[in-house]
N, C-alpha and C positions, 0 to 999 in steps of 0.2 A: 630338586626342585629345577624347572626349566626358565630360560631368559621369560619365557613368555608368560608365566605365573610369577619371576621374581620381578616383572615390571607389573603387572596388575598389584604386584602388592603395595611395590612400591609407589604406586601411585594413589593406594588407601592410605598409607603409612605418612604420607605427604599431607593427607586433608587434614589426618585428624592431628599432627604437628600442627597444622594450620589453626587449628580448632583452639588449643592449647595455646598458641600466642596472639588470642580471640583481640587483646588487647592493642594491638599494635594493625588489628584487620580494617581494611575499609569497610566503607557497607556503598552499600550498591544504590547508586540512581537509575534514573530512564536512560540517559546520556549513556553512563555503559554498557546499556545491553542495546540500544534502540538507535540511537543520533549515528549519521553516518559518518559523521565525521571525528565524532570522540567514542564512539564506541570500542567497549575492549574485547578481544578476540579470546573469551574465556575457554569453546570450544577448540581451541589453538588455528593451528591453519593444516586440516588433514590431507593427503593424498588421497583425489579424485580424479575420475575419469579414467579407470582403468580397463584395458581390455587387451585378453593376452594375442598373440602373435603368430606364436607359434610354441610348442610344449620349451621352450629355453628362452624365451624372447616373449614379454610386453609392453604394451605401448599407454603411454601415462599424458593427459592433456597436461601439461605443465604448463599455471593462469600465466596470466600477463604478471613482471615486476616494472619496476618504474624501469624506466625507460625501454624496456624490455618488450619484444610481441608475445602473445601469446604461443608457444612449441607442443606439436608432437612428437614426444621424446620417443623411441626403443628405446628399450633397455635389457639389459642380463639381466636374467631369471637370480642367477647363482650369485652374480659380482655385485649387481646393485648399478653398472654402467652403464649409463646411457647415451643419446647421442643424437639429435635431430634425426626422423624420418626422413625428412627432406630438408636438404640446404637450401632456403628463403632465397637468399640473393640467387644462386642458380635458379632457381623455380621464376623471381622475378624476370629474370633478363629472359628466361625462355618467353615466358605470357606476354612482355613488351614487345619482343620482336616483330608478334601478330598483330599486322595491321587491322589498326580500329581499335585498338587497347589502347589508352592512355599510360604513362607512366604512373600515375596515379592510382589505377584501378589494378595494377601488375602491382606494386607494393599493397595496397590491401586484398588484392584477394590471395599474396605468396603467405601472408600472415593472418589470414580469417580460417575458421570452422570451415573444411571441405564439406560439400553435399553431399559424396560418397567417395569413399576408401576402400580401397582393396590393398591394403599392407601386403599381403602375401605376395604382390605382383610391384609394390611399390605405384599404386596407381590413387589420384588424387584427379577429384572432379568438382571444379569451382565454379561459382558462376558470377559474370561480370556483365552489367549491364541490360539484364535480360536473358542474357544466352549462358551457355554451359561450358565449361573450357576442361580439357585434359591435361595434367601432368605427367608425365613418366620420368621419375626419378633416378630410373638405371639408365636411362639414356640421357637425361637432361634434355627434353624435347617437348613441348608442348600444344597442342593442336585444336582449334576450335571445333567443338560437336553439333552444336545448334545456330540457327538467322534466323528462325519463324517467330514473328509476332506474339505477345504472352508470353507467361511465367511456364516453367518448367518446377513442377514439383515433386514432390516422394522420390527424389533422385535414386537410381540405386546403381550399380555395375552387376554387371551376369558375373557366373559362379568362375565360370572363366575368364572373366575378365576385356572379352575382345567384343562387350556391349553393353549399351548404359539405358536403362528403363528409365522413363518419367512422367508424367502427369501434364496434361498441358490442355485446359479449354476442358478437363474434365471427360478427356481423352484420352488412352492409353497410347506411349508410344515409345518404339525403340529406335534407337542409332547405334551402327557400327563404331566403335574407338578408328578405326584406321583410315577409314573414308566419310564418316558424315556420312552415311545415310540411312536417313528415316524412314519407319516403316509406320504407317499408322495404323493400330492394332482394332480401332475402334473409331466408331464416325457419329455414334448419337449424341456424345456427350453437350450438355446444358447447364443452366443454371436447376434442371429438375433430374437429368440423369449423370449419375457419378459411374464413371469406368474405372478402376484401380483406386480409388480414395473413396473415402469414408465418412458419413456424414457426421453432425455432431455427437446423436444419440450413440452410433456405434461404437465410436473412438472410446467414448467419456465411460460407459459402460460393459462393453463386450473388448474389444483391444488392447485399452488403455489407454489414459488420458497421456494426449499430443500424440499418438501414433495415428496417423491419418492415411496411412498406406495399404492398401488392399490388394495387392497383389503379391503373389509370390513365382520368385525364379523355379523352374525344373533344375533338378541337380546336374546335366548333362545341358543346361542353359537351352534350350532349343525350344521349353515352351515357358507360356505365364502361366500362371490360372491367376484369376480379378473374380471379385464380385460387381458386379452392375446391380446399385441402389437409383431405384426409382420412388421421385420426393411428389409425387404430383399431388398425392390425397393427401400431403402431409402439414397438419394447420402449420401457420406461421409467427413467431413471436419477433415484436419489436425494441430493439435496446437504443435508446438517446442518450447521448454524449451532448448536455448541455455547455460546458466549459465555451467549445468557439464559438464566434460570434453567431455563426449559421453554424446551428448543432449537426454533429452527424450522426444519422441514422443507419441501425445492420436491422436488417432484416432477414431471418433464418428458420429453414425448417427446425420445430422441435413438438414431436411429439408425445403428452401431457397428456397422465393415466388415462387410458378409455380409449386416446386419440387413435386413429389410420398409422400404422408405423409402414416405413418404408419397405416397400415391396424391393425383394431382392433374387438374383439369382448369380450364377457361379461358372465364368465360362473359362476355358481352356484354348488360348491364341497361340500358333506359331511366332515363334521372335521375328524372323523376317517375313512375317506379312501373310494374309491369306483369311480363311473363312474360321470364326469363333465355331467351337466347338458346343453346346447348353449342356452341360450334365443334366441328365435327369433324375427332375424332382418330380416326377408325375405321384410319386405315393404320399407327397405331401401338397397335392393340387386341392384348389378350394379352403387349406389354411391357411390360419394368418403365421406364417412362422419365423426362426431365427437362424441364421446360419450364424456359428460362436465362433467357429476354429476351422483353420483349410493349415492347411499341410502337405507336403509332399512326402512319401517315402525313399528311402537314402539307394535304392536303386532305381526311381524315377517311371518304376512301371501302375504306382498308383496313387491318387491323389486322394489321402483321407480330409471328409470337412464332418461336423457335427451339426445338431439341428437341434432346434428346441421349440416348442409350440411357444404360443403367446405368454404366456404365464408362466414358463419356464415348471412346468407340471415333471417333464421328462425329458431326456435328452436322445438322441443316439448319434450313434458312431459310425459312420459310412468309410467306404471307400469306392472310389468310381474309375475307371479303366480311362485312363487319357486317349486313349486311340477310338473309342468307339461312348464315352459318355455313360454307359451302363453303371449301376450303380447295387452293391454289396453294403445291406446292413450288417454288422459288426455284431452287436449291442445296443440294447436301450437301458441304461439308466433312469428310478425311479425314488421315491422316499416315501413317506410320510405327508409333507413338505415341498419345498423346491428343490429344483437339481442346481446347482453352481458347474459351470463348467469349470477345467484344472488345466488346461492347456492340452496341448500334442498327444497323442500314444508316441511312447520310446518305442522303436522298434527293434527287433536284436534279427543276427547275421541268420535265425534258424526259421524269421518271418514272425516268431512271438512276438508281444509288446506288451510293456507294463503300460500301467495305467491308473489312474488317483480316481479312489472314488470315496462317499462317505455314506455310504448304501448303510452300514452300521451305525452311523451318528457322530461318527470319527471318521477323518479323511485317512485313508492308507493306501496300500500300495499293493498292487495285486497285475497277476503274471496270466493275459491271456495266449490262445493257442492262434495263428493264423487266419481260424476259420472263428473265431469271438468264442470260442469253446474259455471257460476260465480251468487255467490249469490250478493254481492256486495263490494265495494271500501272502505277501509276502511280509508284511507290516500288521500287527493287532496289535492292540490295547486301548485302553482309554486316554490318550494322545492322539495329534496330529501329524503327520508328515506333511511339513508347510510346502518344500522344494523341491522335483527330483533334478538334480545336478547333470545328470549322467549316469551312462553303465560302459563298466570298462572290459570288451569282448574278450581281451588276453586272459585277465587273472577271476572273468565273473561278476567281481565285486558294483555293485549300485551303491553310490552316492547320495546321499538327501539330506536338508535339516528336517529338525522336528522339534517336537515338544515335550519326549521323553523323561526329562529330566522335571521340568518344569513348564507352566503356561504364563510366566511370567520370562523366560527363555529361550532362547534359539539357538539350538546348539546342530552339531555336524556330526552324523552316522553314516554307515554304510553297511551294508545285507548283501548276502550272497542270492544270485538270479535264481537259484532253489531255492532258499528258503532259509531260515535258520536264524538264529540271534544276534540283532543287531549290535554293532560296532561302536563305541562314542570314540570318535576321533580329536576331541579336545576334554582337558578336564579343569577347564577356566569356564568360572560357569558366565553367566551376561548373554550377550547379543553376540551373535558371529552370523557377518554375512559375506557369504563364501562365492567365488570365481574361482572355477577348473581350470586348467590348461587344455587344450583340445584334447591332447590324448589324454588327459585326466592323470599326469604325472605328477603335476601341482596344486595347492590352490596357496591362492592369496585371499585372504582368512581378514573382513578389515570386523575389528573386537570394541566392545564396548561395555561398562555399564551405568548403572544407574551415577554411579559417581564419576565417571573417566572417559573422557571426549575420545571418536573414532583413535584408534589406533593399528597400523596395516603389519601384516606380517607374511612371511612367506613359508607356508610347510609339504612337505613330502605327502602325498595321499593318504599314506597309512596316519598321516596327523604326526609325527617329530617336524618339529620346526627347524626350517635350514638359515631364516634370517629374518632379523628384523627389518621392516621395507620403511615404517614410519612408527618413530615411538609417538611423536606428536604431544610434549608433555605436558600443554598448553599451560606453562609458570603462572598467565596470570591467574587462576584459580586458587592461587596461596593469597594470592594477595586480598583477598577480602574473606568477612568472619560469614561462612556458610553453614548452614543444617546439614545433619547426615539425613536422610530419607530415612522411616521406618516401615518394611514389608508389612504388613498383616492379613490376618485373613478371618473372615467376618461371614458366620453363616445364618441364610436370612429363617425366614419360616419355616419350610419345610424342607430346611436341612443344604441346600446349595450353598457350598461353601466359595464367596468371592475373592477374587485377589482387593486389596487395596495398597495406600502408598500413604504416610502422612510426612509431612514436612511443618516440622512445628519452628518456633522461634529460638534462634540463636542461646537467648538467654533464658529458656523458656523455666518457666516457674509453677511445676505442679501445682502448687496452692493457689494460683491464678485461674481466673475465669478468662478463655479467650474465644473471641469471634470465627469461623469454621467459613474459608472458603472453599466450596466443590467445581473442584473443575471435574467435564465430564463431553462425550462423546456422544456413547449410549447402544451405538448402531448396529448391525448384526453382524459377527465375526473381525468387529475393530478393538481393540482390546487397550487402553491407555497406560494400563500397569504393567511396565515392561520392566525389566535391570537392563536397561539401556540407558546412553546420554541423550538425555530431552532437546538438548540446543537451545534455543531464547527461550523455547515456550518454561522451561524449567528455572533458569532465570529469573524470570519474570514469578516463579513462584517461590523462587528465596529474596525476592524482593518484598514480597508479602508477609514471608516469613520475619523476615526481620525489621515491619515495621508492628509487627504484635499481632497476626494473622495466622491461627492455625490452617494449614492449605491439605485438601482431603479429595482424594482420585480414589475412584472406589469405582469398580468394574460390574453393573449389572448381569447379568448372568448370560444373555442372549450376545453381549460384548465382550465375553471372556474367553473367546478363543477355545474355552473348552469342549470343542467341538460342536457342529454339526446339531448334536441333541440338544444341546444347551439356549439354541439359537432359534428351533420350529415350538416354543411356545410361543413365540409370538404373532405367530403363522396368522395372516388377512385381520392382527389387533394393533398396529401400532400404535404403544404409549400404557395403557393398564400396565403389561407385565413391566418391564425396565423399570418404572413411576414405584411399584408396589416393592422392587430390589434396591432402589433408591432409597425406601423410606428405611426399611429394613435395617440397611447398611445405618441411617440417622441413629436408628435406636441403642446400635450396638455406640455409633461415636457420644450419644446424648449418657448414655451411661457413664463416661469418663469424667471421673470431678472435676476434668482441666476445662471442658467445653462448657461454652455458655448459647446452650439450648435457644435463645429467644435472638440471638445475632447469627445466623447462620443463612450462606449465599449460595446459589447455584449459578455457574456460567459455561456457556460451550459456542462453538461455531455450527454453522452446518446441521447434519444431527443434532450435534450439540447443541444448537441455538434451540431444534425442536426440539430437545428434552427439557431446559429450562423455560422456553414458555407452559408449556406442558407443566411443569413442576408446579410452577406459581396462577396458573387457573387453575388446579386440580388437586391441591395440594395445601395446607396452612402450615406448613412447615419449615417455610422460606421467609427470611428477611426480604428478600432481595431475589432479580436472576437480571444475569445479563443475555441475551438473546444474541447472539451476530447468525448474518445470512441465516436464517430460519425458515424452516420450511412447516407455515400455518395452518396449511390445508392440503394435505398427502395426494387433493385433483389436481393442484398446483405443479406438481411434479413429474418430472420424464415417464414413459411408457414401463422402457425395461427394468428401469433400479425400483420402481414402486411396485411393478404389479407382479416382480419374482416377489416380492413379502406380500401383498395384501390382495393379488388377483386385480380386476378389472371394476370400477366402479360397477358396473350392469351386474358384477357376480359377488360385491359385498357390500353393497350400499350403506348399509348400516355401518360399518365398518369407516369408510369414508367419512360420512357425515356427520356422526354422534362424537370419535376419539380426538377430531382436528383441534387444535386452540382457539383457533378462531372461532370456532362453534361454543366457546366456553369461554371468550373476554371477560363478559360480565361479570365470569366469577375470580376474576383475578384479585391475588393476595400477597401483600408486600411489595417494593419497589421494583419497576422495573427499568431496567435501558437496553434499547432496539440497538443495535448496530446494523448496514448493512449497505455494501457495494452499488454504486446508484446502476451501474453497468456490466451489474452479474449476467452472465449467459448461462449460468448453471440452478443456482435458486435462486429467482426474478427477485428483483424487489418488488414486484408485485405483493410476496407472500407478507413483508413487512407492512406497506400498507392499507392492503386488506387485514391486516391483525390490529391495524392503529387503527381503522377505520369502526371497526369493531371497537375497539375503547371507547375512543371519541364519543359515539353514540352510546355507551354506559353510563358517560360521564364519568370519566377514570381516567387522572394524571397519569403521565407517564415519562420518559425519558427517550430520546430517539436522535441518531445521528444517521447521516449518509453520508458516505464519502464519494463525491466526483471522481471521475476515473478509475474508480475499481472495482475488480470482477468479486469472483468465490475467495480466492487466494489473491488477497493485496501485493504488489511491487514494489510500490512508490515508498522508498523509507522512512520519507519524514512524516508520510500517510499512517503507516504501521506506527510511528513514535507517535500521533496524535493519539489516533486509536487505544492502545495500551493508556497513554496520558488519561483519555477520559475513563478507561474501566477503572485505571487507579484513582481517580480523582472519586467516580461514583464508588467504590470500594470504599473507601475512608471515610465516605461521608454516609452511606448506609450500614456498615458494619462498624465502624472505628469512632463514627458519628464525632469528625472531626469536620 
């Protein structure tokens, strides 16, 4: 038994021992889970913010401790010995010596997170009073990079660390590190034209939540590829924060289903300034298209980019010549429903490339010739490749994570570039999140299972354990009386096997009848049943179990993560298929002698809020529902996400009009609690107000709580606690009769 396995088993034995000592253990309270002053570290304090510097060192963002600022640590991977990447006192002195920088500004900047870092060159860029400053940790020198009015956004250093790029006033700008010489690469930036910066919908639905940067340095630092977004035809949405005496108003472009999207162009600009070369998109002229990925080839001789039609029924992989802007299309992806992008192609030394595709109904890895000819599939079967980590050209191994063992788990594997049988890199069940070193020599594995908070270990590429980076024992868990989750599999009416998990009360008595709280999300490819740590939500479920409620989580097939083929049946019809699966799960559950079928509730947030609202308006199986941040009419949600699955309202009028909870509000069955953040810029509070309006007109009572200054994801600890209290009281009232 290796140390990794041993520690996992030890964690389980600790919990089992805790169960035997139940009489001495504590009962959970909301304060234990949510109170900012009193909450318990049930998940321990795992190491986070890891990033590789080279094959021998990684970086760790050490969090602030009492009396000590946060620090960026350089750690020897093999020994674990670390030192600050920069000397904060030395950096403070260097910044403070620059004219116009106050001592307080220098102190704050020397301990704050930099906006750009080139660890290989020990170079950091920090903002001070609206301008950028650079600190060279090797020389101890600091210099001012910018002097212009306006904020610098989305800052990066060039690959050679000799230039810095940023967006100011929605124009793309570069500056030399040595001289601070600025070059404005675009000149038409405005509120309606964005160069090198994404709008809300492109960052949310295409490039990743929180990632607004849309420019990419060439490998030799000579050029920048960038997107230009034109918002002129995009309708605006208004959000009002009513807490200040003079309300704060936000107005931003937000295309709803069927609305005009921003128009997009792909440009290539010389880093030293000069005319932009616009990539030839004539092939798509007259169409309404999206650019969903941009990436330079390793040698910089080509710029790959991916284009989709508006409704995302196909995807083209193209390569542009950065000297001429001419384009070659290497392949087009299609399926029987929608196509989702799966990241950039991974180029090999011979010019061939690796590509992820769901064409068979399951996401797998393929190898293509340089001209786009398929050479061979590298993985296959009724499971998914989830993440491609990299390929080692010296050994020919490709490293990835997938669900070959179980859809509930995420496990690491490797396979040869020439194909063959994949090799597992771990024998430990649960969820593994890998971070490989640049040369694919080692990987940091953040591991957890349903009972164990995240732990970090260092492994060699072939999977052998090198050392435990962070055991994260989380001793607080043993002090509380917790139930052990039980994984079960439930067949649907047509034989599909759904994954589910039960959390029963710690003092479970099979002779009793228990109410049931079903937690759901339900959206495409978004499983909730995982053999991994569930954090605060998991502890709330444990609290419910301690109060005498059976917690039930069952992934409907479209949410299961069991291949794209399991999601395709809901194409153009959000709601009916998901609810049918939910009902099948309840049929299995109601056959258990310890379930009270008259006291079943359903709860979810976002798509889960839609699921709860849909269940209460189109089913009589539920005594209550909690719909948090729900979409109640899919015409209210953003174009890119909604149209991927539903197409446009013009091409699917019935699907939009007839299947929304808003349209069925008069048929509400059971008690309803609606929750929404009042400045939610993702799923707008308009959804909850429209639903409430229909309920009121139908004379149906319901509960509703709006949370001021809260968006789709809550951040205020006190409001998070209040939301949990509101939910708990509603559950106790409706399911426990208290």
